[in-house]
N, C-alpha and C positions, 0 to 999 in steps of 0.2 A: 439772948440770941439762941435760936434752935438751929442745929446743924444736923443734916441727914446725910447718911451715907447710901447711895442708890445709884440708879442709872435711869436714863431716858430713852424709850424706844417707842417710836411711831407716836410722838407728841404725848406720851403718858410716862409719868415719872414713877418708878419702882423703888422702894427703900427697904432696908432690912426689917424684917418682920412682917412683911405684906404676904397675904395669901396669894399664890399666883398659880397658873395652868401654863406649862411651858409646852408649846407644839413644835414638833421636830419635822424637817423637811420629808420623811417617810411617812408622816401622818399620825405617828404615835405621839402620846402626850404623857405629861407627868405633873401631878399636882401637888402642892406642898407649900411650906413656909420658906421666903427667900432668907437665908441664913448668912450668907457672905458672898463678897465679890472679889475675885482673884484677877486683878486689872492686868498684871503683867503675863499672866497665863491665858487670858482671855476666855475665862470661865466664871459661872454663877454657881452657887451652892444651894441646893433645894433639899431640904430634909436631909442633909448629910451627904447627898450625892452631887458631884461635880459635873457640869455639862459644858461643853465648848460653845461658845456664842456662834461660831461657824456652822454648827449643826441645828441651830434653832431658827423655825420659820417665823414663830410669833409667841408673844407673851401676853398673857390676859389676867386682868386683876379679878379675884375671887370675892374680895371683900370690899 
């Protein structure tokens, strides 16, 4: 059995290790590898930087 730790956004599933581009409400973006999910804090970690899910407009797969 394969188990993936990840999240679903806009009918797309993102898992740890995926290359993603995070676009924020102010139009800026940050690209990198999804490293962690902090469920209780409402954050994702990309390349060591934690981002609040409330500040994110959309997430895009790069790979």
